[in-house]
Structures are given as C-alpha cells and as structure tokens.
C-alpha positions in Angstrom: -31.1 14.7 -3.1 -33.6 14.5 0.5 -36.6 13.6 0.9 -39.7 15.5 2.2 -41.9 14.4 4.9 -44.6 12.2 2.1 -41.4 10.8 1.7 -40.9 12.2 -1.7 -37.2 13.0 -3.1 -36.3 16.3 -3.7 -33.6 17.6 -5.4 -30.6 18.8 -3.2 -29.6 22.9 -3.2 -26.3 21.0 -1.7 -23.2 21.8 -4.2 -21.9 18.4 -5.8 -18.8 18.1 -3.9 -20.7 18.2 -1.3 -22.0 15.5 -1.5 -19.3 13.1 -2.8 -16.7 11.0 -0.5 -14.2 8.7 -0.6 -13.5 5.8 1.4 -9.9 6.1 1.7 -7.5 2.5 2.3 -6.2 2.9 5.4 -4.1 -0.4 5.7 -1.1 2.3 6.2 -2.0 5.1 8.7 0.6 7.7 7.5 -0.8 7.0 3.6 -4.5 7.3 5.1 -3.3 11.0 7.2 -1.9 12.0 3.9 -5.1 10.7 1.5 -7.0 12.8 3.3 -5.1 15.7 3.7 -5.0 15.9 -0.4 -8.1 15.3 -0.5 -9.2 18.0 1.4 -7.6 20.1 -0.9 -9.1 18.9 -3.6 -12.2 20.1 -2.0 -14.1 17.2 -1.2 -15.9 17.3 2.0 -16.5 13.5 3.5 -13.8 10.4 3.7 -15.3 6.9 5.2 -12.6 4.3 7.0 -13.7 0.7 8.3 -12.8 -1.1 10.3 -10.5 -5.0 10.4 -8.4 -6.6 13.1 -5.2 -6.5 10.4 -5.8 -2.6 10.1 -4.7 0.5 12.1 -8.1 2.0 13.8 -10.3 4.0 11.9 -10.2 6.8 15.3 -6.8 6.5 15.5 -5.9 7.8 11.7 -9.1 10.5 11.6 -7.3 12.2 14.9 -4.0 12.5 13.0 -5.8 13.8 10.2 -7.7 16.4 12.2 -4.8 18.3 13.1 -3.5 18.7 10.1 -7.2 19.7 8.5 -10.2 21.5 8.9 -13.2 21.4 6.7 -13.5 17.7 6.2 -15.8 15.0 7.6 -14.6 11.8 8.4 -16.8 9.1 9.6 -16.9 5.4 9.5 -18.1 2.8 7.9 -20.1 -0.3 9.2 -17.7 -1.1 12.5 -17.4 -5.1 14.1 -18.9 -5.3 17.3 
C-alpha cells in the first residue's frame, strides 16, 4: 500500500515478495551473511539488522554479504547514537 498526495491509501503494484523482508539475527556475523545469501536465493528482496554493543556491526556484516549477493536490499533498523 502507498499513500497518494491526499493521504489516501492505494494498493501497491509491487509484487508481494518485494514488500516482504526479514530481520536477521546478527549475533554471529558468519551465520548472518549465510542467512542473507539464503534470503536472496529465496527471492525475498530486503533484510534489516539492528545494532547492539554486544554484537558485530551491521554495516560490516552487510559489506560481507554484499560481496556474495547482487539484488537484495540491506538496511538498518534504529541505531543507538
């Protein structure tokens, strides 16, 4: 669903798999990279990660995953500042 200029909700023309994403557990960076590659193979289009001082940096994990993927969108959820 998208909103038009008058704030009315209109159906999206995007295929359903482009609107579905996955939040990846990043407590193990190598496992997170494997999960992101598997998600792309399953044809989901986006993954999200948060950040904690106890786990690997999501940007480093995304950089490693980007070397092994070509179409998936990667993004962060709210990051502490």
